[in-house]
KEROLUM-132218 format. One record per residue (C-alpha): z, y, x. Coordinates in steps of 0.02 Angstrom, whole numbers, padded with zeros to 5 digits, always signed. Layout:
<pts>
ZYX
...
</pts>
This chain:
<pts>
-04241+02442-06411
-04237+02246-06360
-04401+02289-06248
-04329+02433-06169
-04187+02329-06130
-04296+02183-06066
-04402+02317-05955
-04240+02402-05877
-04174+02233-05828
-04333+02180-05733
-04343+02338-05653
-04179+02318-05595
-04190+02140-05546
-04366+02189-05457
-04283+02326-05357
-04160+02226-05304
-04269+02099-05232
-04373+02233-05150
-04199+02308-05080
-04163+02145-04993
-04349+02120-04902
-04343+02288-04841
-04169+02247-04784
-04241+02103-04689
-04410+02206-04621
-04285+02350-04567
-04161+02244-04469
-04324+02141-04393
-04385+02313-04345
-04217+02386-04269
-04203+02240-04167
-04371+02253-04105
-04335+02434-04042
-04174+02432-03985
-04223+02309-03838
-04302+02463-03747
-04153+02566-03709
-04033+02436-03622
-04182+02369-03513
-04242+02536-03457
-04054+02603-03422
-04019+02459-03323
-04188+02487-03222
-04152+02668-03195
-03979+02642-03121
-04065+02502-03001
-04199+02613-02937
-04081+02757-02928
-03951+02648-02805
-04109+02565-02700
-04209+02723-02673
-04067+02819-02593
-04049+02706-02445
-04102+02726-02268
-04297+02676-02227
-04306+02520-02111
-04459+02518-02003
-04510+02347-02075
-04521+02417-02230
-04661+02556-02169
-04752+02398-02102
-04733+02289-02277
-04810+02434-02352
-04964+02454-02255
-04988+02246-02261
-04961+02236-02456
-05072+02404-02487
-05234+02457-02448
-05328+02631-02457
-05487+02618-02562
-05638+02715-02529
-05597+02846-02664
-05421+02877-02552
-05315+02793-02685
-05177+02661-02608
-05187+02508-02715
-05121+02324-02700
-05241+02234-02583
-05337+02120-02684
-05330+01970-02586
-05145+01942-02618
-05134+02034-02775
-05090+01922-02941
-05073+02047-03079
-04980+01910-03184
-04842+01900-03071
-04818+02077-02994
-04837+02255-03026
-04994+02357-02994
-04977+02506-02873
-05087+02666-02897
-05042+02794-02760
-05161+02945-02775
-05210+03027-02600
-05094+03138-02557
-05083+03219-02371
-04919+03260-02386
-04862+03090-02438
-04725+03030-02307
-04699+02860-02250
-04524+02868-02352
-04612+02911-02515
-04731+02756-02490
-04576+02644-02443
-04496+02699-02613
-04652+02671-02704
-04638+02481-02626
-04448+02480-02679
-04492+02523-02854
-04633+02390-02867
-04520+02252-02812
-04382+02284-02939
-04508+02322-03087
-04582+02135-03016
-04412+02061-03046
-04396+02147-03246
-04576+02107-03261
-04554+01921-03226
-04412+01922-03346
-04512+02000-03495
-04608+01912-03625
-04792+01892-03633
-04828+02046-03743
-04696+02160-03643
-04730+02279-03506
-04631+02414-03383
-04700+02554-03289
-04673+02688-03183
-04758+02863-03201
-04719+03001-03065
-04731+03178-03064
-04862+03161-02929
-04975+03064-03037
-04936+02888-02942
-04910+02746-03056
-04833+02575-03052
-04844+02455-03207
-04808+02262-03244
-04913+02213-03390
-04991+02050-03405
-05116+02117-03556
-05190+02235-03411
-05159+02143-03245
-05302+02245-03168
-05228+02413-03216
-05213+02494-03041
-05391+02457-03010
-05465+02530-03164
-05383+02704-03154
-05472+02834-03075
-05434+02954-02940
-05409+03095-03072
-05306+03023-03188
-05195+03147-03288
-05045+03068-03343
-04927+03183-03285
-04984+03303-03424
-04959+03163-03563
-04806+03137-03671
-04760+02978-03569
-04697+03096-03417
-04668+03255-03501
-04561+03194-03630
-04422+03149-03474
-04442+03315-03391
-04286+03436-03377
-04366+03561-03500
-04381+03430-03631
-04253+03316-03598
-04108+03415-03511
-03985+03270-03550
-04087+03151-03457
-04054+03025-03589
-04169+02878-03664
-04297+02941-03787
-04441+02871-03894
-04617+02949-03890
-04699+02975-04057
-04850+02863-04088
-04968+02880-03950
-05154+02798-03914
-05150+02706-03773
-05314+02727-03673
-05281+02569-03561
-05220+02455-03687
-05324+02528-03827
-05193+02519-03963
-05061+02640-04040
-04901+02607-03952
-04713+02690-03969
-04659+02704-03792
-04453+02688-03740
-04448+02823-03589
-04290+02867-03465
-04315+02996-03337
-04290+02935-03150
-04206+03069-03047
-04192+03052-02838
-04051+03143-02764
-04037+03261-02915
-04224+03286-02928
-04342+03223-03072
-04473+03114-02983
-04551+03031-03146
-04523+02914-03303
-04482+02739-03346
-04550+02663-03495
-04594+02511-03595
-04734+02522-03726
-04710+02434-03907
-04855+02414-04009
-04840+02497-04175
-04956+02348-04246
-04824+02238-04238
-04712+02343-04341
-04845+02376-04466
-04893+02197-04483
-04722+02139-04542
-04715+02295-04652
-04895+02250-04743
-04832+02073-04753
-04693+02116-04855
-04820+02176-05006
-04810+01998-05085
-04861+02005-05256
-04873+02210-05265
-05043+02236-05186
-05037+02418-05244
-04885+02454-05150
-04896+02625-05040
-04803+02631-04874
-04758+02786-04802
-04685+02818-04646
-04615+02969-04560
-04562+02999-04367
-04413+03095-04326
-04506+03253-04317
-04575+03237-04490
-04745+03180-04430
-04845+03038-04541
-04883+02872-04471
-04916+02797-04635
-04962+02910-04777
-04990+02798-04929
-05146+02835-05024
-05196+02980-04892
-05202+02844-04748
-05400+02851-04735
-05372+03037-04713
-05233+03021-04561
-05325+02876-04472
-05492+02999-04465
-05393+03164-04420
-05402+03218-04256
-05237+03319-04257
-05068+03299-04346
-05091+03261-04528
-05008+03314-04649
-05052+03265-04832
-05072+03396-04983
-04916+03360-05096
-04926+03519-05197
-05013+03436-05338
-04861+03298-05321
-04690+03378-05321
-04606+03214-05352
-04682+03139-05204
-04638+03303-05102
-04463+03285-05152
-04450+03093-05102
-04517+03137-04923
-04364+03255-04902
-04232+03153-04943
-04095+03078-04856
-04089+02921-04799
-03979+02790-04703
-04010+02617-04616
-03964+02531-04796
-04115+02509-04888
-04107+02580-05075
-04202+02624-05235
-04224+02805-05203
-04313+02824-05359
-04365+02728-05523
-04487+02859-05601
-04600+02941-05471
-04771+02978-05518
-04921+02985-05393
-05093+03010-05444
-05032+02969-05622
-04955+02804-05576
-04781+02754-05585
-04691+02683-05449
-04517+02611-05387
-04474+02697-05219
-04369+02603-05086
-04317+02708-04929
-04230+02671-04783
-04204+02750-04601
-04274+02630-04449
-04147+02634-04306
-04149+02664-04173
-04304+02774-04202
-04219+02875-04333
-04393+02873-04437
-04405+02871-04628
-04481+02714-04722
-04534+02731-04904
-04609+02567-04996
-04674+02618-05164
-04727+02481-05294
-04801+02510-05454
-04690+02501-05593
-04841+02409-05696
-04861+02262-05563
-04678+02240-05556
-04673+02229-05752
-04837+02120-05766
-04772+01946-05772
-04632+02002-05925
-04732+02133-06017
-04884+02023-06077
-04746+01889-06154
-04659+02044-06251
-04815+02102-06323
-04866+01940-06385
-04693+01904-06444
-04708+02082-06552
-04886+02032-06611
-04823+01869-06670
-04685+01948-06761
-04803+02062-06840
-04914+01925-06882
-04800+01836-06967
-04732+01973-07067
-04917+01996-07140
-04932+01804-07170
-04770+01787-07272
-04842+01928-07368
-04988+01827-07419
-04900+01667-07442
-04783+01748-07545
-04919+01806-07656
-05007+01635-07651
-04876+01519-07654
-04754+01488-07775
-04563+01449-07767
-04401+01490-07668
-04441+01368-07531
-04575+01483-07450
-04474+01635-07449
-04326+01535-07379
-04435+01468-07249
-04507+01626-07195
-04331+01718-07201
-04256+01568-07090
-04409+01612-06969
-04374+01785-06971
-04196+01764-06934
-04239+01650-06799
-04356+01782-06717
-04191+01911-06746
-04081+01802-06668
-04188+01758-06509
-04188+01944-06471
-03989+01918-06448
-03994+01745-06380
-04143+01684-06276
-04071+01508-06313
-04112+01496-06498
-04271+01428-06581
-04360+01413-06743
-04340+01267-06842
-04511+01159-06863
-04440+01010-06982
-04434+01108-07151
-04589+01122-07210
-04721+00980-07135
-04872+01025-07076
-04928+01190-07168
-04953+01376-07078
-04769+01412-07083
-04735+01263-06979
-04882+01305-06859
-04818+01486-06836
-04643+01417-06792
-04731+01309-06672
-04809+01463-06583
-04662+01575-06582
-04562+01421-06491
-04709+01409-06383
-04715+01583-06355
-04514+01576-06322
-04534+01441-06206
-04653+01536-06093
-04532+01694-06102
-04389+01569-06041
-04491+01498-05909
-04535+01674-05840
-04352+01709-05844
-04319+01568-05754
-04453+01584-05619
-04372+01763-05598
-04202+01687-05575
-04282+01569-05448
-04371+01694-05357
-04192+01781-05339
-04110+01626-05294
-04260+01583-05173
-04207+01770-05091
-04023+01719-05074
-04073+01558-04995
-04184+01652-04869
-04034+01778-04835
-03928+01623-04811
-04046+01542-04700
-04064+01709-04590
-03872+01714-04575
-03883+01518-04514
-04026+01572-04414
-03929+01706-04312
-03787+01570-04299
-03910+01445-04242
-03970+01556-04102
-03769+01583-04057
-03735+01759-04134
-03590+01764-04255
-03597+01856-04435
-03477+01952-04507
-03470+02050-04696
-03348+02204-04715
-03275+02263-04857
-03257+02443-04813
-03129+02490-04959
-03017+02330-04927
-03049+02301-04747
-03079+02123-04798
-03199+02046-04650
-03276+01878-04685
-03318+01798-04518
-03431+01651-04505
-03375+01496-04432
-03492+01527-04274
-03400+01704-04252
-03241+01624-04225
-03303+01489-04115
-03371+01597-04001
-03199+01669-03965
-03140+01498-03947
-03047+01485-04124
-03072+01348-04284
-03134+01415-04447
-02955+01405-04510
-02858+01503-04368
-02891+01693-04406
-02866+01792-04559
-03017+01879-04647
-02964+02065-04609
-03021+02198-04501
-02849+02193-04397
-02919+02047-04318
-03072+02114-04233
-02960+02273-04183
-02827+02156-04102
-02953+02076-04003
-03038+02228-03924
-03009+02252-03741
-02878+02395-03728
-03005+02506-03624
-03145+02482-03764
-03042+02487-03921
-03041+02681-03947
-03234+02689-03912
-03285+02558-04028
-03177+02623-04160
-03242+02796-04153
-03421+02725-04148
-03379+02606-04297
-03312+02757-04418
-03435+02883-04342
-03585+02760-04417
-03485+02740-04580
-03475+02928-04597
-03642+02948-04569
-03640+03042-04388
-03727+02885-04310
-03897+02813-04370
-03866+02661-04285
-03720+02534-04262
-03738+02440-04095
-03599+02447-03961
-03561+02330-03833
-03372+02284-03788
-03262+02150-03701
-03183+02042-03837
-03023+01940-03814
-03038+01745-03822
-02908+01619-03882
-02879+01554-03692
-02852+01756-03650
-03020+01783-03561
-03134+01918-03615
-03323+01899-03671
-03435+02025-03662
-03518+02064-03856
-03648+02164-03927
-03620+02210-04091
-03754+02259-04224
-03748+02292-04395
-03792+02400-04549
-03713+02469-04710
-03785+02330-04851
-03732+02415-05022
-03672+02591-05053
-03595+02658-05216
-03648+02793-05327
-03608+02933-05235
-03688+02849-05048
-03535+02790-04987
-03526+02645-04895
-03467+02481-04980
-03513+02332-04886
-03581+02312-04706
-03645+02164-04618
-03678+02126-04440
-03680+02010-04289
-03588+01971-04141
-03679+01902-03984
-03617+01854-03835
-03698+01935-03698
-03580+01883-03564
-03705+01779-03469
-03820+01929-03486
-03719+02058-03425
-03659+01937-03266
-03857+01890-03250
-03893+02074-03241
-03749+02090-03124
-03839+01951-03025
-04011+02037-03049
-03939+02186-02971
-03867+02084-02833
-04020+01996-02807
-04125+02158-02797
-04020+02224-02670
-04033+02053-02569
-04211+02068-02595
-04212+02233-02498
-04146+02158-02345
-04296+02107-02288
-04271+01913-02255
-04430+01815-02276
-04421+01659-02387
-04513+01521-02431
-04501+01360-02540
-04571+01193-02506
-04586+01022-02606
-04486+00876-02551
-04642+00841-02430
-04624+00996-02329
-04783+01097-02403
-04761+01259-02450
-04753+01311-02645
-04707+01490-02638
-04673+01644-02515
-04599+01814-02533
-04684+01980-02481
-04563+01989-02354
-04620+01824-02266
-04798+01897-02268
-04727+02055-02186
-04640+01959-02034
-04765+01828-02018
-04939+01900-02050
-04984+01747-02181
-05038+01804-02345
-04967+01692-02497
-05124+01606-02523
-05133+01560-02320
-04966+01488-02337
-04945+01384-02505
-04995+01210-02466
-04955+01217-02270
-04821+01130-02166
-04701+01275-02104
-04689+01170-01951
-04870+01173-01912
-04896+01365-01963
-04761+01439-01872
-04743+01339-01726
-04718+01432-01560
-04752+01289-01440
-04576+01331-01354
-04484+01192-01432
-04534+01012-01418
-04536+00863-01541
-04351+00802-01492
-04291+00988-01536
-04366+00974-01714
-04313+00782-01736
-04140+00849-01706
-04158+01007-01821
-04210+00893-01973
-04091+00760-01948
-03951+00892-01961
-04028+00951-02123
-04048+00788-02193
-03870+00741-02149
-03774+00915-02200
-03887+00985-02328
-03940+01119-02198
-03978+01199-02034
-03957+01379-01964
-03990+01449-01811
-04105+01557-01704
-04283+01489-01644
-04466+01543-01574
-04577+01575-01704
-04778+01614-01703
-04856+01753-01799
-05025+01754-01864
-05090+01852-01733
-05022+01740-01622
-04876+01833-01558
-04723+01740-01529
-04558+01807-01584
-04371+01773-01604
-04304+01738-01784
-04148+01676-01861
-04192+01520-01975
-04105+01461-02118
-04161+01292-02195
-04053+01242-02358
-04102+01071-02454
-04115+01093-02648
-04054+00934-02719
-04067+00851-02901
-03920+00772-02979
-03960+00595-02914
-03949+00681-02743
-04123+00664-02701
-04224+00801-02616
-04322+00902-02711
-04367+01061-02613
-04322+01155-02459
-04283+01343-02460
-04304+01424-02280
-04220+01600-02257
-04293+01685-02097
-04247+01859-02013
-04371+01931-01874
-04232+01969-01740
-04363+02058-01615
-04273+02221-01652
-04094+02143-01662
-04125+02069-01484
-04195+02235-01413
-04051+02331-01496
-03925+02196-01430
-04008+02248-01244
-03996+02420-01285
-03814+02399-01339
-03779+02309-01188
-03847+02460-01071
-03751+02577-01174
-03595+02490-01151
-03613+02444-00965
-03726+02560-00905
-03727+02751-00884
-03861+02832-00989
-03900+02967-00877
-03926+02888-00701
-03952+02698-00773
-03813+02663-00640
-03664+02534-00700
-03524+02617-00790
-03347+02612-00771
-03328+02444-00887
-03458+02352-00782
-03398+02419-00618
-03221+02352-00667
-03302+02186-00716
-03390+02168-00549
-03232+02217-00457
-03145+02074-00537
-03271+01953-00486
-03260+02029-00295
-03075+02009-00289
-03093+01827-00344
-03234+01805-00225
-03141+01881-00081
-02994+01769-00106
-03109+01641-00098
-03199+01687+00057
-03082+01772+00153
-03199+01916+00176
-03153+02090+00139
-03210+02218+00024
-03218+02407-00009
-03214+02532-00138
-03272+02719-00092
-03225+02843-00224
-03365+02985-00207
-03338+03156-00297
-03474+03299-00272
-03398+03455-00201
-03392+03616-00309
-03517+03545-00435
-03429+03636-00588
-03515+03799-00499
-03681+03709-00519
-03639+03692-00696
-03565+03863-00734
-03702+03957-00638
-03849+03853-00659
-03815+03762-00829
-03788+03579-00868
-03958+03526-00881
-03975+03589-00684
-03822+03482-00663
-03886+03342-00753
-04039+03335-00630
-03921+03354-00476
-03825+03194-00544
-03977+03079-00561
-04041+03137-00380
-03873+03103-00305
-03881+02927-00388
-04047+02890-00317
-03994+02937-00150
-03831+02825-00155
-03930+02686-00196
-04027+02706-00031
-03874+02684+00068
-03818+02524+00011
-03871+02335+00011
-03939+02250-00145
-03794+02169-00182
-03685+02304-00163
-03635+02411-00327
-03668+02597-00354
-03590+02668-00522
-03555+02814-00612
-03375+02839-00686
-03422+03011-00773
-03437+03192-00726
-03484+03202-00538
-03362+03035-00506
-03472+02904-00410
-03387+02728-00334
-03490+02625-00227
-03424+02443-00210
-03459+02333-00042
-03439+02152-00039
-03453+02023+00106
-03380+02138+00250
-03304+02067+00392
-03132+01967+00376
-03040+02064+00496
-02976+02216+00414
-03022+02342+00565
-03191+02296+00570
-03223+02290+00396
-03137+02470+00389
-03282+02513+00541
-03422+02443+00427
-03360+02543+00273
-03328+02710+00381
-03528+02698+00441
-03570+02676+00261
-03480+02821+00204
-03539+02933+00349
-03720+02880+00295
-03672+02949+00114
-03603+03107+00190
-03769+03131+00279
-03885+03075+00123
-03820+03174+00018
-03809+03339+00127
-04000+03386+00126
-04054+03513-00003
-04097+03460-00191
-04240+03537-00271
-04165+03572-00455
-04334+03630-00537
-04365+03795-00463
-04190+03806-00396
-04167+03742-00210
-03968+03676-00185
-03848+03620-00054
-03718+03505-00094
-03586+03399-00007
-03460+03277-00054
-03278+03202-00016
-03257+03011-00003
-03095+02914-00027
-03093+02736+00032
-02985+02589-00001
-03009+02398+00080
-02974+02258-00026
-02954+02069+00026
-02887+01907-00031
-02705+01941+00025
-02698+02104-00072
-02595+02093-00230
-02673+02238-00336
-02760+02255-00495
-02935+02315-00490
-02859+02473-00579
-02745+02502-00445
-02879+02481-00326
-02978+02626-00410
-02834+02724-00422
-02810+02708-00227
-02971+02768-00187
-02963+02912-00305
-02798+02976-00209
-02899+02951-00057
-03036+03054-00104
-02899+03188-00142
-02845+03195+00038
-03025+03193+00082
-03047+03359-00032
-02879+03431+00038
-02931+03398+00220
-03070+03536+00173
-03205+03432+00084
-03379+03342+00146
-03273+03210+00245
-03197+03052+00212
-03023+02970+00202
-02944+02800+00196
-02812+02768+00089
-02634+02790+00157
-02484+02698+00071
-02356+02826+00110
-02483+02946+00001
-02450+02845-00122
-02271+02820-00121
-02268+03017-00123
-02381+03027-00277
-02261+02893-00364
-02114+02982-00317
-02183+03146-00379
-02225+03056-00546
-02042+03001-00565
-01982+03179-00536
-02093+03240-00674
-02027+03108-00803
-01847+03164-00723
-01862+03347-00757
-01929+03316-00942
-01776+03220-00960
-01676+03348-00881
-01749+03489-01009
-01707+03382-01160
-01536+03322-01095
-01495+03519-01027
-01459+03462-00859
-01479+03633-00778
-01337+03770-00741
-01371+03959-00660
-01280+03992-00509
-01239+04180-00458
-01268+04270-00291
-01187+04440-00269
-01276+04603-00240
-01177+04732-00153
-01195+04903-00095
-01163+04963+00097
-00976+04973+00049
-00980+04794-00020
-00955+04857-00193
-01024+04734-00318
-01182+04787-00407
-01239+04619-00492
-01304+04458-00451
-01465+04376-00460
-01447+04203-00576
-01526+04063-00475
-01565+03890-00559
-01481+03715-00501
-01528+03548-00577
-01383+03423-00606
-01455+03262-00576
-01354+03132-00655
-01395+03002-00499
-01440+03133-00358
-01318+03269-00394
-01358+03453-00386
-01553+03480-00339
-01621+03652-00252
-01763+03726-00347
-01868+03720-00199
-01894+03543-00238
-01936+03566-00417
-01997+03720-00452
-02174+03685-00394
-02180+03538-00504
-02123+03633-00648
-02266+03761-00619
-02394+03628-00593
-02340+03543-00761
-02322+03700-00874
-02129+03630-00865
-02084+03815-00804
-02111+03893-00977
-01954+03812-01061
-01849+03810-00911
-01879+03996-00899
-01846+04010-01087
-01680+03925-01063
-01634+04042-00899
-01663+04196-01002
-01586+04137-01149
-01426+04082-01031
-01436+04249-00936
-01425+04361-01092
-01274+04264-01146
-01185+04295-00980
-01231+04482-00980
-01149+04476-01178
-00989+04397-01100
-00977+04515-00972
-00999+04665-01089
-00837+04612-01153
-00744+04637-01000
-00700+04797-00948
-00706+04731-00760
-00898+04661-00761
-00979+04762-00903
-01081+04859-00780
-01133+04721-00678
-01329+04684-00695
-01403+04519-00690
-01582+04477-00612
-01679+04336-00657
-01836+04289-00583
-02001+04253-00687
-02148+04140-00666
-02322+04180-00691
-02354+04069-00821
-02207+04116-00914
-02246+04308-00899
-02425+04265-00952
-02379+04195-01121
-02453+04298-01249
-02282+04313-01334
-02179+04353-01174
-02130+04520-01231
-02078+04470-01420
-01970+04334-01320
-01875+04445-01222
-01867+04579-01348
-01779+04446-01469
-01661+04367-01351
-01599+04548-01312
-01575+04600-01493
-01505+04416-01518
-01367+04443-01404
-01354+04625-01439
-01341+04676-01247
-01384+04835-01149
-01573+04788-01101
-01527+04890-00939
-01416+04757-00856
-01546+04629-00870
-01669+04643-00713
-01836+04542-00715
-01896+04490-00551
-02074+04487-00514
-02180+04404-00368
-02327+04503-00277
-02445+04353-00316
-02419+04358-00509
-02466+04543-00522
-02641+04525-00453
-02714+04437-00591
-02764+04537-00748
-02682+04700-00670
-02704+04798-00844
-02628+04671-00949
-02475+04654-00829
-02453+04832-00836
-02454+04831-01018
-02325+04709-01038
-02203+04774-00901
-02221+04952-00995
-02178+04874-01164
-02041+04801-01082
-01985+04955-00999
-01989+05051-01155
-01851+04946-01218
-01736+04985-01060
-01785+04826-00958
-01789+04847-00761
-01906+04760-00644
-01881+04715-00461
-02033+04673-00342
-01980+04498-00278
-02036+04452-00094
-02111+04607-00063
-02215+04622+00106
-02272+04440+00085
-02407+04474-00016
-02561+04577-00023
-02481+04731-00075
-02581+04872-00136
-02506+05045-00144
-02676+05062-00282
-02584+04965-00409
-02398+04963-00345
-02389+05146-00404
-02449+05111-00574
-02321+04962-00600
-02151+05025-00684
-02031+04953-00546
-01865+05023-00515
-01831+04911-00355
-01912+04830-00216
-01839+04663-00130
-01866+04626+00059
-01895+04463+00096
-01797+04331+00178
-01933+04303+00311
-01921+04489+00374
-01733+04495+00387
-01692+04323+00458
-01775+04396+00649
-01744+04585+00622
-01626+04578+00765
-01744+04496+00887
-01913+04531+00818
-01996+04696+00834
-02132+04651+00712
-02011+04625+00574
-01913+04781+00607
-02067+04890+00593
-02133+04792+00447
-01941+04831+00369
-01952+05019+00410
-02124+05027+00337
-02069+04933+00170
-01904+05039+00150
-02023+05204+00187
-02156+05162+00053
-02001+05121-00065
-01928+05294-00035
-02102+05379-00055
-02123+05292-00235
-01941+05343-00278
-01882+05165-00296
-01723+05069-00259
-01713+04938-00111
-01622+04802-00081
-01653+04658+00073
-01627+04477+00036
-01550+04336+00158
-01411+04457+00240
-01311+04329+00355
-01247+04434+00478
-01154+04598+00513
-01294+04649+00628
-01437+04616+00512
-01329+04735+00401
-01314+04858+00523
-01484+04862+00556
-01557+04868+00397
-01433+05020+00349
-01498+05116+00498
-01667+05092+00422
-01610+05162+00267
-01568+05005+00173
-01399+05018+00086
-01411+04868-00050
-01389+04688+00013
-01398+04505-00037
-01345+04361+00059
-01233+04239+00138
-01131+04371+00221
-01061+04422+00056
-01073+04261-00057
-01158+04111-00086
-01234+04059-00251
-01097+03991-00367
-01045+03931-00524
-00993+04055-00652
-00796+04024-00640
-00815+04057-00440
-00934+04202-00451
-00805+04306-00576
-00666+04251-00465
-00743+04321-00308
-00773+04473-00403
-00587+04483-00441
-00553+04487-00262
-00683+04610-00218
-00649+04745-00347
</pts>
C-alpha cells in the first residue's frame, strides 16, 4: 500500500513538472507564431492604399532604371545596383499585356516590403506572390532569390497562393498554411498568409515563413531526463506533423501520412481528445506498443494545432522505484535474519532488538524522518542491518529532497520567466477566475504610472481602465476565451494611465489551471506597452507614403562625402548608389551655372541656421542640366557638432514646364494662342499708365464676326474653330509687333493699339486706317476643310489717352457698345464710340431697374378707354396700362413696353393686367348698369407663347367667377405668324370656354387670308395709322374699305381705333364700320372717371 502511495505521489509530482515545462514551451511557440498576423495585416493595408494612387511618369522611369529584362524575358533587379541583404528582389515574368501601371505597382510593393524587411530579424522574411507568377521577396538567407527562379515557376498553383484565393479564403482574412517544404529555403516551414486585393480584385498573396525546425527544436529540448518521450503534433486539419514511434514512416511518406492506430485504441482516442491552450495531463495510463505513458496535451495558439507529449511511466518512476524495491528487499532480509538469530542467539535481548528494528521500519513507512537505533548491540549483524537500513533511508530522503529541489527549481524558473518578461517591459497579471481577484505585478502598475500599493487586486481595476470605445470588445474577448469559443487570448486596446493619458496595450494570456470539469481556475498573462510600436507603425505608414513622393535623398558625413542615397536619387540623377557613395555631391552634381561665391553663400547659411532650401541648377549623369528644389539639413550631435548632412532634392523640370503651361492656360486662348481677356486687361492697365506718361493716345478695336452662329449651326463647331484660328492669323498681319491681338471668347476679338498720335483726331485717323485694313483682310474667302466660306466683321472703336478717367473695363464696354452700333448700321463696317450712345444705354439700364421695382411695389394701374357703336352707345372698353412712377409721374406704355418685352418682364406685367381686368369684370357684373360691358386686354407674344397660358386664363376666369364672353383678348398680327398651328390650338381652347379674340393693328403686318380664315377671331381692329389720315389720303381710304370688306366676308365684327373727329367717324360709317374707339368718345381714364362717363352717356 505504501508503495502504491509513493508511486502515485511520484507520478503526480512528475506530471505537474511536465505540465509546467510544456506550458513554457507552448507560450514560446504561441509568441513565435503570433507575430505574423499583425505584420502582414499592416503590410496589406499599406499596400492597398499605396497601389490605389495615380501613376506618376517619374515612377515609370524609375522602374526602368531599377529593373532590367533578362535574356529569358524576365524582369529582375539590375544586378549592378542590387543588394539582397537590404532590399527585396523582384521576379516579373514576361507578359505582353503587362502595362506600365502594373510595373509601377510592383515597384511600389517592393519599396514598402523593403521597409518591412529592414525592420525584420535576421531569419525572418516577407514576400508577395501574384496571380500572374510574379514574386517579390525580402529574405537575407536567400538574397539571390529573384535571380535563381526559372521563367516557368509554378507558385500560382501552390498553397502559398491558392490559400488566399476567394474560393479558399472568401472572408479575406489572415491564415496559416499546413507544413510545407520550401524548395528555395530547403526546409519545412509554416507560412502566414494574407490576401492582397486591389480595387476589389484579388491580385496575390502576402506572406512570411516560419521554420518548423525552430519549434521542433524547442519541443525536443524539453525531453530532459526522459529520452523515451514520444511527440505527437497534429495540424488544424488533423494531419500529423510529428507521429511518435511512426515518425520515420511519416518523413519517408510521399503523401499525407496517417498512422495505423487500429492496434492502439487508447492512442486513437487520445488523438481525438479536446484540448485547450492550458497544458494538462490528459491520461496517466495509456499504453503504446506495451509501454505505459503519461500524456500531456495542449493546443498551440494561434495555429490551433494539437500537441501531445507522452513520457514513459518507467522513466518517470526510475529514480524512486529502485530505492523502494531495495527497502522491501531489506525488510525481507531482516525478517529471515531475525529467524536465524532467534534460533542461534539466546535471550530476549535479540528478540527485543529485532522487534525494535522492525518497528522502526514500519514507522518509517509513515514518517520518513524516523530512523532505526544502532547503539543497542555493539557491532553485531543486527546493528549492521540497522546501519544499512538507515543508509538506505537516507538515500530515499535524498531522492525526495532532490525531487523537491527540482520542483523548487521549476518554480524559480517560472519566477525567472515572470521577471524576464518584466525586464523586457511586460507587466504580468494572474487572474483567479472564480473570485475575480487579480494579482498585478509591480511593472504592470508602473507601466500606467502607479506605485505598487496604489491599485486594488481585483478585475474591476482592469475593466475601469479600459478605453470606453474598447471596453465592450475586450470584455467580450476575455469571456469568449474563458468559455472556450476562442483558441487564443490576444487583444490590443487603449489603457488609461494615472495622468489621464492612454497607452496602447497588447494583452496576451492563457489558462494556467482548470478543475476536474475542465473549467478555468487561473489565467496568467502579460501586458506589453505597444504605444511606441503603434506610433512607429503610423510613422512607418507616413514614411511609406512620403517615400512615394519621389523626392531624392542622400546623406553625407560631416566632411560632405556621400554615405547613402535612395532609389529616387538614382531615378532623378542617373547615378547608382555605388557611383554616388564616397563622392562629394557639390562636385558630382555641379551644373556649372553657379559660381563659387554662390556655393559659399549657400554653405554659410547651412552652418549658421542649420539648413538651406531653394531652387538650384543641377546636372544628371548624362550631362543634362535640370532645375531642382534642394533642401539641405544639418544633423547635429548633442554637443552641437555636425555629424551628417541630409539632402532632399526634387526634380522640378516638369513643375516648371507645368508652370509655363499653367501660365499659358491662364493668359492665352488655347484655340488661337492669342492673349486672353485676362492678359489683355493686364496689358491695357500698363498701356493706360504708359499713355499718361507719354501723352500718346491708344485705341481699342472690338471685333465681332458677322453671322458666326450660322457657321457653327450649319458646318459644325469644328469648322467654326478652324475659322476662328484663320481669323486670328489674319488679324496678326494687320498690326505692329508691339500691338496686342486678343480673343475674348466666342467670335469676339480685341486689337489694342499703343503709341498713336498725341492729337485725338490724328489718332482716330490712324485707328480708322487699321480698322479698314482689318475689314479688308477678313473679307476674302476662307478655306475651311472642303468648304469655302465668306465672312465679314463689325468693329467698335474707342480712343484712350492720359486725360481719360476710365477704367480698363469701362473702355472695353465702350468699344463693345460701338461694335453693336456697327452691327445696327448693317455690319461689315466700323463705328467710333459716341458718349451719347453710352448715356442712352445707361438710361435704359436704369429704367430696367426701376421697372423691376415697379412690379415689386405694384406701381402699375389700368386706364380704360370707351368703345361705342354708331349711336355712341357704350359697348365696353380697352384696358390700357400706365406706370405711376414715384418720381417721374405717369409713364406711357410706349416708353417701357419694348423694354419689358426684351427683359421678359412683360410676363409678370401681363399676368397682373389679366388678373386686374378679370377683377374689374367681376365688379361690373354686380351692377345692372355695367354688367354687359366687354373689356379688351392686350396680350404680348411672349405671354401668349407660354406653355401654360391657356390654364392661366382659365384659372383666372374660374377664380373670379366671371362670364368669359365679357373678356376679349387683343392679339397682334406679328405674334400669329410664328408657329401658327400651336397658336390656333391655344385660341380654339380659349374660345371653347367663351373667350373672344380681336386682331389688333390689323393691316400693318403681313395679313394672309390663308391663316386668317383659320383663326377663331370675333373682331378685327383697324389700326390708328389708317384712320389718322383717312380724310385726306385716298390710299388709307382704300385700305380701310378693303379691311372692312374682308371682315364682312369672314363674318367678323370690326372696330376702328384712333377716331378723333366726326369726319373720320362719318367716313368710317360710310365704309361700313359701325364701332369706334378714340378721343372723339373719350380718353383713357381711371376707373372712377370711366364709370362716371358711362353714367352720363347712359
